[in-house]
Wavefront OBJ file of the C-alpha trace (Angstrom):
o trace
v 146.180 75.398 89.862
v 148.806 77.672 88.324
v 152.300 76.636 89.306
v 153.971 79.965 88.626
v 152.982 83.574 89.258
v 155.671 85.258 87.135
v 157.920 83.698 84.507
v 160.461 84.671 81.901
v 160.057 82.870 78.590
v 163.240 82.509 76.531
v 162.646 81.889 72.836
v 165.317 81.194 70.248
v 165.447 83.346 67.160
v 165.641 80.213 65.033
v 162.252 79.092 66.354
v 160.633 82.073 64.632
v 161.752 80.716 61.258
v 159.030 78.097 61.428
v 158.447 75.996 58.343
v 159.954 78.534 55.971
v 163.464 78.025 57.400
v 164.563 81.662 57.432
v 163.583 85.074 58.799
v 160.264 85.341 60.618
v 157.431 82.952 59.798
v 154.117 84.806 60.354
v 152.304 81.545 61.087
v 154.740 80.542 63.843
v 154.657 84.107 65.208
v 150.865 84.062 65.435
v 150.912 80.649 67.138
v 153.305 81.934 69.794
v 151.327 85.147 70.309
v 148.040 83.252 70.681
v 149.408 80.870 73.294
v 151.207 83.602 75.243
v 147.977 85.627 75.311
v 146.037 82.672 76.757
v 148.637 82.265 79.492
v 148.593 85.957 80.449
v 144.791 85.998 80.479
v 144.900 83.090 82.941
v 146.741 85.354 85.381
v 150.407 84.458 84.828
v 152.812 87.389 84.427
v 155.051 86.803 81.398
v 158.328 88.465 80.440
v 159.984 87.379 77.191
v 163.500 87.365 75.764
v 164.011 86.348 72.116
v 167.303 85.522 70.447
v 168.314 86.860 67.048
v 169.847 83.817 65.373
v 167.258 83.795 62.591
v 168.652 87.154 61.440
v 172.248 87.427 62.634
v 174.446 85.723 65.207
v 177.400 87.767 66.422
v 179.700 84.868 67.287
v 179.298 83.191 63.893
v 179.777 86.575 62.256
v 183.090 86.979 64.063
v 184.354 83.750 62.483
v 183.648 85.274 59.070
v 185.646 88.448 59.589
v 183.261 90.697 61.501
v 184.659 92.570 64.489
v 183.285 90.684 67.525
v 181.923 93.790 69.249
v 180.185 95.036 66.105
v 178.962 91.519 65.369
v 177.414 91.234 68.820
v 175.833 94.660 68.408
v 174.293 93.457 65.141
v 172.989 90.396 66.979
v 171.454 92.615 69.660
v 169.661 94.612 66.985
v 168.359 91.357 65.516
v 166.714 90.575 68.861
v 165.000 93.973 68.740
v 163.571 93.177 65.289
v 162.207 89.856 66.562
v 160.799 91.545 69.656
v 158.973 94.140 67.573
v 157.510 91.361 65.423
v 156.241 89.501 68.500
v 154.894 92.747 69.952
v 152.874 93.342 66.800
v 151.553 89.769 66.829
v 150.508 90.093 70.482
v 148.707 93.350 69.738
v 146.804 91.562 66.963
v 145.645 89.096 69.626
v 144.519 91.972 71.847
v 147.361 91.445 74.338
v 149.004 94.641 75.585
v 152.780 94.602 75.837
v 155.857 96.760 76.201
v 159.106 96.357 74.260
v 162.104 97.198 76.436
v 165.576 97.720 74.976
v 168.828 97.222 76.872
v 170.257 100.420 75.367
v 168.298 103.648 74.717
v 166.381 103.229 71.449
v 163.407 105.591 71.658
v 160.845 105.530 70.066
v 161.457 101.892 69.047
v 161.294 100.671 72.614
v 161.430 101.793 76.217
v 164.855 101.784 77.880
v 164.829 98.775 80.222
v 164.828 99.028 83.962
v 163.599 96.492 86.475
v 160.882 98.595 88.070
v 159.209 99.693 84.834
v 159.237 96.085 83.602
v 157.679 94.802 86.844
v 155.062 97.559 86.694
v 154.165 96.445 83.165
v 153.912 92.803 84.276
v 151.740 93.627 87.260
v 149.362 95.607 85.036
v 148.772 92.553 82.842
v 151.129 93.474 80.014
v 153.801 91.264 78.486
v 157.293 92.683 79.037
v 159.460 91.916 75.999
v 163.104 92.485 76.937
v 165.260 92.985 73.828
v 168.861 93.875 73.066
v 170.464 91.242 75.281
v 172.361 92.770 78.182
v 173.399 95.735 76.045
v 176.991 94.527 76.103
v 179.059 92.407 73.701
v 180.421 88.961 74.638
v 177.163 87.948 76.351
v 174.666 85.529 74.832
v 170.888 85.874 74.913
v 170.904 82.935 77.356
v 172.893 85.126 79.733
v 170.583 88.044 79.013
v 167.589 85.821 79.797
v 169.141 84.635 83.053
v 169.882 88.208 84.077
v 166.354 89.417 83.342
v 164.757 86.382 85.033
v 166.733 87.037 88.209
v 166.190 90.810 88.119
v 162.449 90.461 87.616
v 162.190 87.983 90.519
v 160.530 85.307 88.407
v 159.386 81.963 89.735
v 160.955 80.245 86.733
v 162.849 80.873 83.540
v 161.271 78.819 80.758
v 163.694 77.923 78.000
v 161.674 77.038 74.926
v 163.525 74.677 72.586
v 162.688 72.193 69.826
v 163.217 69.176 72.096
v 161.126 68.172 75.108
v 163.757 68.647 77.790
v 167.360 67.921 78.731
v 168.902 64.636 77.637
v 172.049 62.702 78.479
v 173.172 63.487 74.909
v 171.781 65.235 71.850
v 168.627 63.194 71.079
v 168.773 64.299 67.449
v 172.176 62.632 67.120
v 172.082 59.845 69.713
v 168.980 57.592 69.709
v 170.027 56.090 73.062
v 169.864 59.467 74.834
v 167.487 59.564 77.804
v 165.585 62.548 79.182
v 165.884 63.974 82.686
v 162.699 64.997 84.487
v 164.837 66.999 86.889
v 168.548 67.767 87.008
v 170.804 70.006 89.080
v 173.007 72.782 87.775
v 175.955 70.968 89.286
v 175.132 67.808 87.313
v 174.839 69.841 84.116
v 178.320 71.226 84.721
v 179.744 67.796 85.618
v 178.297 66.226 82.483
v 179.212 69.228 80.299
v 175.654 69.347 78.980
v 175.069 72.258 76.651
v 171.813 73.538 78.107
v 173.042 77.132 78.255
v 176.437 78.781 78.152
v 178.602 78.599 81.266
v 177.976 82.219 82.310
v 174.193 81.804 82.198
v 174.293 78.450 83.998
v 176.519 79.767 86.780
v 174.425 82.904 87.207
v 171.226 80.882 87.650
v 172.948 78.411 89.969
v 174.326 81.143 92.230
v 170.943 82.897 92.410
v 168.886 79.713 92.804
v 166.874 80.514 89.676
v 164.636 77.639 88.628
v 164.786 76.778 84.912
v 162.359 74.640 82.938
v 163.546 73.428 79.525
v 160.645 72.358 77.311
v 159.452 71.958 73.738
v 157.892 75.277 72.714
v 157.276 74.171 69.133
v 154.516 71.771 70.183
v 151.345 73.837 70.327
v 149.709 73.841 73.747
v 152.817 73.008 75.780
v 153.121 76.495 77.266
v 149.481 76.387 78.368
v 149.863 72.873 79.780
v 152.912 73.971 81.760
v 151.703 77.311 83.095
v 147.925 77.036 83.248
v 147.281 73.327 83.795
v 150.412 72.730 85.862
v 151.475 69.616 83.977
v 155.063 68.344 84.386
v 156.257 69.418 80.939
v 159.999 69.395 80.148
v 162.976 69.215 82.513
v 163.375 71.243 85.706
v 166.842 72.537 86.589
v 167.480 73.114 90.294
v 170.302 73.363 92.809
v 171.480 70.229 94.587
l 1 2 3 4 5 6 7 8 9 10 11 12 13 14 15 16 17 18 19 20 21 22 23 24 25 26 27 28 29 30 31 32 33 34 35 36 37 38 39 40 41 42 43 44 45 46 47 48 49 50 51 52 53 54 55 56 57 58 59 60 61 62 63 64 65 66 67 68 69 70 71 72 73 74 75 76 77 78 79 80 81 82 83 84 85 86 87 88 89 90 91 92 93 94 95 96 97 98 99 100 101 102 103 104 105 106 107 108 109 110 111 112 113 114 115 116 117 118 119 120 121 122 123 124 125 126 127 128 129 130 131 132 133 134 135 136 137 138 139 140 141 142 143 144 145 146 147 148 149 150 151 152 153 154 155 156 157 158 159 160 161 162 163 164 165 166 167 168 169 170 171 172 173 174 175 176 177 178 179 180 181 182 183 184 185 186 187 188 189 190 191 192 193 194 195 196 197 198 199 200 201 202 203 204 205 206 207 208 209 210 211 212 213 214 215 216 217 218 219 220 221 222 223 224 225 226 227 228 229 230 231 232 233 234 235 236 237 238
């Protein structure tokens, strides 16, 4: 049985780099589009937020002399580029979708509002929410949390390159152990860097379930959403 009716899938921009290590890898893009299409065809409503770190990251740009506001605006535009790429890949799979932008950007995308996005989801389309929140000083994690809460999702799925949340960075600490479930409060107590503080607090206050899982392993999204397997780490309130 399907565990979730409506979800928001958060993808990192870096994940789109795939094996080539920069920009947008068409092979990785097609893999994502194929799996997302299978999930939607199974009856799950899917909204998506993609980061822009494979193209430009505002905060790192600010450390190199860019004005922070302009840097963040550049980062928001990078998320739009990634969203358009995913939209095209989904269309190639026969999956209808709508690209929403946080700021008016016609004809590139449709200006985001909750009710149009929900209408798209309920009609079987993927709602790709780009441009972050439309404001500087907010990460795409915060933008994802906001959209997940607004769209009344059953879960926000945070796709990463590791298979869940660990006591420490498993790529640096071989003794790190994985949590099957953890509370927001425990994340804050342990100072675990699952998301930024704003995003974590927003989800905690709105009781938004998060599942952190390995999106780079083909089939994991289907196992999680269609087969109902316990993939990744669930984040809940105490």
